MMTF fields as JSON, N, C-alpha, C and O atoms, coordinates in Angstrom:
{
  "mmtfVersion": "1.0.0",
  "mmtfProducer": "UNKNOWN",
  "numBonds": 339,
  "numAtoms": 340,
  "numGroups": 85,
  "numChains": 1,
  "numModels": 1,
  "chainsPerModel": [1],
  "groupsPerChain": [85],
  "chainIdList": ["A"],
  "bondAtomList": [4, 2, 8, 6, 12, 10, 16, 14, 20, 18, 24, 22, 28, 26, 32, 30, 36, 34, 40, 38, 44, 42, 48, 46, 52, 50, 56, 54, 60, 58, 64, 62, 68, 66, 72, 70, 76, 74, 80, 78, 84, 82, 88, 86, 92, 90, 96, 94, 100, 98, 104, 102, 108, 106, 112, 110, 116, 114, 120, 118, 124, 122, 128, 126, 132, 130, 136, 134, 140, 138, 144, 142, 148, 146, 152, 150, 156, 154, 160, 158, 164, 162, 168, 166, 172, 170, 176, 174, 180, 178, 184, 182, 188, 186, 192, 190, 196, 194, 200, 198, 204, 202, 208, 206, 212, 210, 216, 214, 220, 218, 224, 222, 228, 226, 232, 230, 236, 234, 240, 238, 244, 242, 248, 246, 252, 250, 256, 254, 260, 258, 264, 262, 268, 266, 272, 270, 276, 274, 280, 278, 284, 282, 288, 286, 292, 290, 296, 294, 300, 298, 304, 302, 308, 306, 312, 310, 316, 314, 320, 318, 324, 322, 328, 326, 332, 330, 336, 334],
  "bondOrderList": [1, 1, 1, 1, 1, 1, 1, 1, 1, 1, 1, 1, 1, 1, 1, 1, 1, 1, 1, 1, 1, 1, 1, 1, 1, 1, 1, 1, 1, 1, 1, 1, 1, 1, 1, 1, 1, 1, 1, 1, 1, 1, 1, 1, 1, 1, 1, 1, 1, 1, 1, 1, 1, 1, 1, 1, 1, 1, 1, 1, 1, 1, 1, 1, 1, 1, 1, 1, 1, 1, 1, 1, 1, 1, 1, 1, 1, 1, 1, 1, 1, 1, 1, 1],
  "groupList": [{"groupName": "MET", "atomNameList": ["N", "CA", "C", "O"], "elementList": ["N", "C", "C", "O"], "formalChargeList": [0, 0, 0, 0], "bondAtomList": [1, 0, 2, 1, 3, 2], "bondOrderList": [1, 1, 2], "singleLetterCode": "M", "chemCompType": "L-PEPTIDE LINKING"}, {"groupName": "GLY", "atomNameList": ["N", "CA", "C", "O"], "elementList": ["N", "C", "C", "O"], "formalChargeList": [0, 0, 0, 0], "bondAtomList": [1, 0, 2, 1, 3, 2], "bondOrderList": [1, 1, 2], "singleLetterCode": "G", "chemCompType": "PEPTIDE LINKING"}, {"groupName": "GLN", "atomNameList": ["N", "CA", "C", "O"], "elementList": ["N", "C", "C", "O"], "formalChargeList": [0, 0, 0, 0], "bondAtomList": [1, 0, 2, 1, 3, 2], "bondOrderList": [1, 1, 2], "singleLetterCode": "Q", "chemCompType": "L-PEPTIDE LINKING"}, {"groupName": "LEU", "atomNameList": ["N", "CA", "C", "O"], "elementList": ["N", "C", "C", "O"], "formalChargeList": [0, 0, 0, 0], "bondAtomList": [1, 0, 2, 1, 3, 2], "bondOrderList": [1, 1, 2], "singleLetterCode": "L", "chemCompType": "L-PEPTIDE LINKING"}, {"groupName": "THR", "atomNameList": ["N", "CA", "C", "O"], "elementList": ["N", "C", "C", "O"], "formalChargeList": [0, 0, 0, 0], "bondAtomList": [1, 0, 2, 1, 3, 2], "bondOrderList": [1, 1, 2], "singleLetterCode": "T", "chemCompType": "L-PEPTIDE LINKING"}, {"groupName": "TYR", "atomNameList": ["N", "CA", "C", "O"], "elementList": ["N", "C", "C", "O"], "formalChargeList": [0, 0, 0, 0], "bondAtomList": [1, 0, 2, 1, 3, 2], "bondOrderList": [1, 1, 2], "singleLetterCode": "Y", "chemCompType": "L-PEPTIDE LINKING"}, {"groupName": "SER", "atomNameList": ["N", "CA", "C", "O"], "elementList": ["N", "C", "C", "O"], "formalChargeList": [0, 0, 0, 0], "bondAtomList": [1, 0, 2, 1, 3, 2], "bondOrderList": [1, 1, 2], "singleLetterCode": "S", "chemCompType": "L-PEPTIDE LINKING"}, {"groupName": "TRP", "atomNameList": ["N", "CA", "C", "O"], "elementList": ["N", "C", "C", "O"], "formalChargeList": [0, 0, 0, 0], "bondAtomList": [1, 0, 2, 1, 3, 2], "bondOrderList": [1, 1, 2], "singleLetterCode": "W", "chemCompType": "L-PEPTIDE LINKING"}, {"groupName": "ARG", "atomNameList": ["N", "CA", "C", "O"], "elementList": ["N", "C", "C", "O"], "formalChargeList": [0, 0, 0, 0], "bondAtomList": [1, 0, 2, 1, 3, 2], "bondOrderList": [1, 1, 2], "singleLetterCode": "R", "chemCompType": "L-PEPTIDE LINKING"}, {"groupName": "ILE", "atomNameList": ["N", "CA", "C", "O"], "elementList": ["N", "C", "C", "O"], "formalChargeList": [0, 0, 0, 0], "bondAtomList": [1, 0, 2, 1, 3, 2], "bondOrderList": [1, 1, 2], "singleLetterCode": "I", "chemCompType": "L-PEPTIDE LINKING"}, {"groupName": "GLU", "atomNameList": ["N", "CA", "C", "O"], "elementList": ["N", "C", "C", "O"], "formalChargeList": [0, 0, 0, 0], "bondAtomList": [1, 0, 2, 1, 3, 2], "bondOrderList": [1, 1, 2], "singleLetterCode": "E", "chemCompType": "L-PEPTIDE LINKING"}, {"groupName": "ALA", "atomNameList": ["N", "CA", "C", "O"], "elementList": ["N", "C", "C", "O"], "formalChargeList": [0, 0, 0, 0], "bondAtomList": [1, 0, 2, 1, 3, 2], "bondOrderList": [1, 1, 2], "singleLetterCode": "A", "chemCompType": "L-PEPTIDE LINKING"}, {"groupName": "ASP", "atomNameList": ["N", "CA", "C", "O"], "elementList": ["N", "C", "C", "O"], "formalChargeList": [0, 0, 0, 0], "bondAtomList": [1, 0, 2, 1, 3, 2], "bondOrderList": [1, 1, 2], "singleLetterCode": "D", "chemCompType": "L-PEPTIDE LINKING"}, {"groupName": "ASN", "atomNameList": ["N", "CA", "C", "O"], "elementList": ["N", "C", "C", "O"], "formalChargeList": [0, 0, 0, 0], "bondAtomList": [1, 0, 2, 1, 3, 2], "bondOrderList": [1, 1, 2], "singleLetterCode": "N", "chemCompType": "L-PEPTIDE LINKING"}, {"groupName": "VAL", "atomNameList": ["N", "CA", "C", "O"], "elementList": ["N", "C", "C", "O"], "formalChargeList": [0, 0, 0, 0], "bondAtomList": [1, 0, 2, 1, 3, 2], "bondOrderList": [1, 1, 2], "singleLetterCode": "V", "chemCompType": "L-PEPTIDE LINKING"}, {"groupName": "LYS", "atomNameList": ["N", "CA", "C", "O"], "elementList": ["N", "C", "C", "O"], "formalChargeList": [0, 0, 0, 0], "bondAtomList": [1, 0, 2, 1, 3, 2], "bondOrderList": [1, 1, 2], "singleLetterCode": "K", "chemCompType": "L-PEPTIDE LINKING"}, {"groupName": "CYS", "atomNameList": ["N", "CA", "C", "O"], "elementList": ["N", "C", "C", "O"], "formalChargeList": [0, 0, 0, 0], "bondAtomList": [1, 0, 2, 1, 3, 2], "bondOrderList": [1, 1, 2], "singleLetterCode": "C", "chemCompType": "L-PEPTIDE LINKING"}, {"groupName": "HIS", "atomNameList": ["N", "CA", "C", "O"], "elementList": ["N", "C", "C", "O"], "formalChargeList": [0, 0, 0, 0], "bondAtomList": [1, 0, 2, 1, 3, 2], "bondOrderList": [1, 1, 2], "singleLetterCode": "H", "chemCompType": "L-PEPTIDE LINKING"}, {"groupName": "PHE", "atomNameList": ["N", "CA", "C", "O"], "elementList": ["N", "C", "C", "O"], "formalChargeList": [0, 0, 0, 0], "bondAtomList": [1, 0, 2, 1, 3, 2], "bondOrderList": [1, 1, 2], "singleLetterCode": "F", "chemCompType": "L-PEPTIDE LINKING"}, {"groupName": "PRO", "atomNameList": ["N", "CA", "C", "O"], "elementList": ["N", "C", "C", "O"], "formalChargeList": [0, 0, 0, 0], "bondAtomList": [1, 0, 2, 1, 3, 2], "bondOrderList": [1, 1, 2], "singleLetterCode": "P", "chemCompType": "L-PEPTIDE LINKING"}],
  "groupTypeList": [0, 1, 2, 3, 3, 4, 5, 6, 3, 7, 8, 8, 9, 4, 3, 3, 10, 11, 0, 1, 12, 5, 1, 13, 14, 2, 15, 11, 5, 13, 15, 11, 8, 15, 16, 15, 8, 17, 8, 15, 12, 14, 3, 9, 18, 4, 15, 12, 15, 10, 10, 13, 3, 12, 15, 14, 8, 10, 12, 9, 9, 13, 3, 11, 5, 10, 19, 6, 15, 5, 17, 5, 18, 15, 14, 5, 10, 19, 15, 10, 8, 2, 9, 0, 11],
  "groupIdList": [1, 2, 3, 4, 5, 6, 7, 8, 9, 10, 11, 12, 13, 14, 15, 16, 17, 18, 19, 20, 21, 22, 23, 24, 25, 26, 27, 28, 29, 30, 31, 32, 33, 34, 35, 36, 37, 38, 39, 40, 41, 42, 43, 44, 45, 46, 47, 48, 49, 50, 51, 52, 53, 54, 55, 56, 57, 58, 59, 60, 61, 62, 63, 64, 65, 66, 67, 68, 69, 70, 71, 72, 73, 74, 75, 76, 77, 78, 79, 80, 81, 82, 83, 84, 85],
  "secStructList": [7, 7, 7, 7, 7, 7, 6, 6, 6, 2, 2, 2, 2, 6, 6, 6, 6, 6, 1, 1, 7, 1, 1, 6, 6, 6, 2, 2, 2, 2, 2, 6, 6, 6, 6, 7, 6, 6, 1, 2, 2, 2, 2, 2, 6, 6, 6, 6, 2, 2, 2, 2, 2, 2, 2, 2, 2, 2, 2, 2, 2, 2, 1, 7, 7, 7, 7, 7, 7, 7, 7, 3, 3, 3, 3, 3, 1, 1, 1, 3, 3, 3, 3, 3, 7],
  "xCoordList": [112.853, 112.857, 113.449, 113.306, 114.645, 115.215, 114.216, 113.113, 114.899, 113.97, 114.435, 115.59, 113.354, 113.996, 114.235, 113.463, 115.303, 115.012, 114.938, 115.5, 114.103, 114.11, 115.098, 116.125, 115.13, 116.884, 116.996, 117.742, 115.785, 115.829, 116.7, 117.668, 116.098, 116.889, 118.018, 119.059, 118.056, 119.609, 121.07, 122.279, 120.452, 121.215, 121.066, 121.664, 120.355, 120.602, 121.927, 122.975, 121.306, 122.109, 124.013, 125.069, 123.646, 125.219, 125.786, 126.914, 124.867, 125.769, 126.113, 127.323, 125.595, 125.891, 126.358, 125.566, 127.307, 128.286, 129.514, 130.588, 129.303, 130.668, 130.622, 131.651, 129.674, 129.857, 130.346, 130.639, 130.473, 130.764, 131.863, 132.4, 132.783, 134.134, 135.113, 134.657, 135.833, 136.704, 137.7, 138.539, 137.98, 138.818, 138.349, 138.91, 136.853, 136.142, 135.774, 135.452, 135.817, 135.542, 137.387, 137.57, 138.223, 139.584, 139.657, 139.828, 139.533, 139.851, 138.387, 138.335, 137.571, 136.664, 137.276, 136.761, 137.904, 138.498, 140.142, 140.52, 140.549, 141.836, 141.036, 141.352, 140.164, 140.094, 138.887, 138.726, 138.126, 137.97, 138.66, 138.025, 140.181, 140.879, 142.027, 143.143, 141.764, 143.069, 143.028, 141.998, 144.045, 144.098, 143.428, 143.16, 143.181, 142.462, 143.243, 142.879, 144.498, 144.378, 144.895, 144.786, 145.844, 145.791, 144.875, 145.205, 143.712, 142.517, 142.321, 142.589, 141.799, 141.185, 139.98, 140.31, 138.928, 138.204, 138.773, 138.459, 139.695, 139.94, 141.463, 141.954, 141.955, 143.112, 142.461, 143.309, 141.415, 140.922, 140.514, 140.777, 139.687, 139.484, 140.046, 139.4, 141.616, 142.345, 143.083, 143.368, 143.38, 144.099, 143.323, 144.177, 141.954, 141.283, 140.938, 140.272, 141.617, 141.192, 140.908, 139.934, 141.56, 140.554, 139.655, 138.525, 139.823, 138.34, 136.623, 135.575, 137.054, 136.308, 136.298, 135.102, 136.868, 136.357, 135.177, 134.297, 135.491, 134.981, 133.484, 132.562, 133.442, 131.924, 131.67, 130.772, 132.019, 131.435, 130.894, 129.753, 132.122, 131.615, 129.955, 129.118, 129.722, 129.117, 127.627, 126.54, 127.785, 126.507, 126.038, 125.053, 126.979, 126.825, 125.768, 124.598, 126.25, 125.848, 124.741, 123.77, 124.695, 123.408, 122.147, 120.987, 122.795, 121.775, 121.413, 120.267, 122.958, 122.217, 123.001, 123.04, 123.709, 124.687, 123.286, 122.491, 123.116, 122.955, 123.676, 124.673, 123.508, 124.807, 124.157, 122.94, 125.036, 124.702, 123.896, 123.544, 123.593, 122.685, 123.983, 125.114, 123.557, 124.174, 125.011, 124.546, 125.893, 126.392, 126.355, 126.635, 125.72, 125.669, 126.311, 126.448, 126.529, 127.813, 127.82, 127.576, 128.19, 128.745, 129.872, 130.732, 130.535, 131.549, 131.539, 130.96, 132.319, 131.91, 133.228, 133.623, 134.086, 135.338, 134.801, 134.115, 135.118, 135.42, 134.045, 133.973, 132.563, 130.984, 130.299, 130.792, 129.229, 128.576, 128.193, 127.792, 128.264, 128.237, 127.581, 128.142, 126.245, 125.646, 126.363, 126.493, 127.058, 128.235, 127.207, 126.839, 126.97, 125.797, 126.854, 126.822, 127.767, 128.831, 128.743, 129.559],
  "yCoordList": [62.905, 63.436, 64.779, 65.301, 65.467, 66.611, 67.755, 67.679, 68.749, 69.959, 70.944, 71.353, 71.562, 71.539, 73.8, 74.576, 73.985, 75.265, 76.207, 75.714, 77.733, 77.971, 78.475, 78.225, 79.59, 80.196, 80.548, 80.037, 82.149, 83.443, 82.789, 83.389, 81.47, 81.461, 80.905, 81.481, 79.945, 79.34, 80.658, 80.495, 81.753, 83.04, 83.674, 84.735, 83.584, 84.304, 83.648, 84.124, 82.479, 82.007, 81.788, 81.775, 81.634, 81.676, 83.342, 83.526, 84.471, 85.356, 85.153, 84.949, 85.139, 85.546, 84.707, 84.378, 83.414, 82.639, 83.072, 82.642, 84.107, 84.704, 85.834, 86.508, 86.263, 87.704, 87.729, 88.778, 86.33, 85.985, 85.493, 85.18, 85.111, 84.577, 85.123, 85.97, 84.923, 85.599, 85.834, 86.585, 85.422, 86.101, 87.471, 88.472, 86.734, 88.371, 89.688, 90.752, 89.648, 90.202, 90.88, 91.989, 90.195, 90.736, 91.763, 92.904, 91.482, 92.482, 93.66, 94.726, 93.084, 94.518, 95.119, 96.158, 94.821, 95.704, 96.51, 97.681, 95.734, 96.73, 97.722, 98.91, 97.38, 98.469, 99.822, 100.946, 99.207, 100.481, 100.675, 100.807, 100.755, 101.444, 101.847, 102.103, 101.886, 102.438, 104.195, 104.776, 104.634, 105.994, 106.891, 108.08, 105.916, 106.546, 105.646, 105.681, 104.863, 104.221, 104.501, 103.773, 106.37, 107.077, 107.519, 108.316, 107.26, 107.944, 107.391, 106.21, 108.283, 107.075, 105.946, 104.762, 106.208, 104.676, 103.553, 102.393, 103.879, 102.786, 101.988, 100.874, 103.377, 102.342, 102.285, 101.818, 102.507, 101.681, 99.925, 98.931, 100.0, 99.158, 98.24, 97.256, 98.34, 97.505, 97.055, 95.858, 97.571, 97.342, 95.808, 94.997, 95.143, 94.512, 93.221, 92.186, 93.794, 93.198, 91.969, 91.786, 91.009, 89.885, 89.793, 89.507, 89.949, 89.768, 90.575, 90.048, 91.846, 92.71, 92.166, 92.187, 91.664, 91.086, 89.599, 89.375, 88.703, 87.853, 88.47, 88.171, 89.42, 90.109, 90.322, 89.519, 91.151, 91.514, 90.355, 90.325, 89.249, 88.261, 87.575, 87.187, 87.544, 86.754, 87.595, 87.018, 88.943, 90.065, 89.096, 88.366, 89.367, 89.125, 87.944, 88.208, 86.23, 85.297, 85.481, 85.265, 86.002, 86.023, 86.813, 86.651, 87.864, 88.584, 89.686, 90.115, 90.193, 91.131, 92.126, 92.801, 92.675, 94.397, 94.377, 93.522, 96.003, 97.491, 98.11, 98.184, 99.04, 100.39, 101.606, 101.786, 102.422, 103.418, 104.445, 103.949, 105.907, 106.693, 107.411, 107.244, 108.183, 108.495, 109.784, 109.948, 110.424, 111.667, 112.366, 112.062, 113.97, 114.623, 116.194, 116.823, 116.233, 117.629, 118.21, 117.528, 119.675, 119.905, 120.039, 120.348, 119.943, 120.499, 120.96, 120.429, 122.434, 123.426, 123.339, 124.504, 122.616, 123.058, 121.558, 120.708, 121.438, 122.965, 123.171, 124.215, 122.677, 123.115, 122.72, 121.931, 123.317, 122.803, 121.383, 121.18, 120.297, 118.934, 118.81, 119.382, 117.993, 117.066, 116.118, 115.808, 115.36, 114.921, 113.93, 114.281, 112.345, 111.227, 110.352, 109.401, 110.094, 109.127, 108.507, 107.624],
  "zCoordList": [101.622, 100.327, 100.871, 101.977, 99.016, 99.259, 98.825, 98.283, 99.204, 99.072, 98.324, 98.446, 97.239, 95.966, 96.357, 96.92, 95.864, 96.231, 94.609, 93.631, 94.474, 93.586, 93.25, 93.881, 91.851, 91.202, 92.236, 93.072, 92.518, 93.415, 95.059, 95.527, 95.736, 97.19, 96.843, 97.16, 96.279, 96.006, 95.349, 95.517, 94.691, 94.741, 95.366, 95.186, 96.338, 97.778, 98.863, 99.299, 98.984, 99.9, 99.312, 99.944, 97.682, 97.158, 96.854, 96.396, 97.167, 97.362, 98.858, 98.956, 99.856, 101.255, 101.296, 102.18, 101.156, 101.115, 100.742, 101.163, 99.779, 99.052, 99.599, 99.563, 100.125, 101.015, 102.324, 102.898, 102.948, 104.238, 103.723, 104.786, 102.736, 102.766, 103.793, 104.561, 103.87, 104.733, 103.895, 104.393, 102.613, 102.26, 101.08, 100.635, 100.908, 100.42, 101.594, 101.066, 103.395, 103.818, 104.153, 104.655, 103.859, 104.133, 103.29, 103.718, 101.931, 100.803, 100.574, 99.963, 101.172, 101.619, 102.806, 103.22, 103.189, 104.717, 103.911, 103.955, 103.485, 102.816, 101.788, 101.84, 100.988, 100.286, 101.038, 100.561, 102.409, 102.641, 103.681, 104.727, 103.735, 104.151, 103.269, 103.722, 102.191, 101.264, 101.841, 102.181, 101.834, 102.35, 102.79, 102.615, 103.505, 105.153, 106.761, 107.937, 106.031, 107.492, 108.822, 109.808, 108.697, 109.716, 110.383, 111.261, 110.269, 110.765, 112.067, 112.288, 113.091, 114.294, 114.167, 114.239, 114.025, 113.746, 112.935, 113.2, 111.842, 111.098, 111.819, 111.635, 112.851, 113.592, 114.86, 115.619, 115.499, 116.57, 116.149, 116.826, 114.599, 114.057, 113.528, 113.169, 113.312, 112.838, 114.413, 114.378, 115.489, 116.587, 116.443, 116.084, 116.613, 117.028, 115.806, 115.81, 115.021, 113.4, 113.088, 112.358, 113.487, 113.499, 114.369, 113.972, 115.414, 115.436, 114.604, 114.23, 114.619, 114.08, 112.947, 112.658, 112.063, 110.649, 110.747, 109.916, 112.037, 112.31, 112.377, 111.618, 113.474, 114.13, 112.816, 112.563, 111.463, 110.701, 109.657, 109.196, 109.331, 108.609, 109.146, 108.331, 110.883, 111.364, 111.306, 111.342, 111.218, 111.413, 109.639, 109.533, 108.561, 106.926, 106.977, 106.701, 107.431, 107.478, 107.799, 107.074, 109.18, 109.882, 109.561, 109.94, 108.619, 107.682, 109.199, 109.331, 110.675, 111.21, 110.901, 111.929, 110.034, 109.496, 109.404, 109.017, 110.036, 109.601, 109.364, 110.082, 107.982, 108.269, 108.829, 108.828, 109.303, 109.988, 108.91, 107.839, 109.186, 108.306, 107.98, 108.436, 107.145, 105.795, 106.809, 107.937, 106.496, 106.558, 105.419, 104.259, 106.241, 104.531, 105.213, 106.262, 103.908, 104.115, 102.274, 101.278, 102.357, 101.18, 100.504, 101.328, 98.968, 98.858, 97.956, 97.008, 97.805, 96.916, 96.158, 96.145, 95.545, 94.866, 93.91, 94.476, 92.79, 91.8, 91.685, 91.037, 92.005, 92.003, 93.405, 94.212, 93.538, 94.686, 94.355, 93.208, 95.256, 94.913, 96.318, 97.253, 96.579, 98.26, 97.989, 96.805, 99.047, 99.631, 100.975, 102.096, 100.056, 101.263, 101.827, 101.047, 102.704, 102.773, 103.824, 104.089]
}
């Protein structure tokens, strides 16, 4: 007998599959790296890009990804703003 999936569960599974798709991971990498390709952390990640993207993809699919903490700082031009990045 087949198991019925609720729409909510089916939607989560579909989103995880889409997020874990290698093409989407590659697009996210390209977007995140834009205008930052000479930064040290980006160069280190890019050195073993395929291996690192595979690890990111596996972490997404296995729900093991944990984002790092935000970095807080202030920018004063053109006005004072608090940035969380």
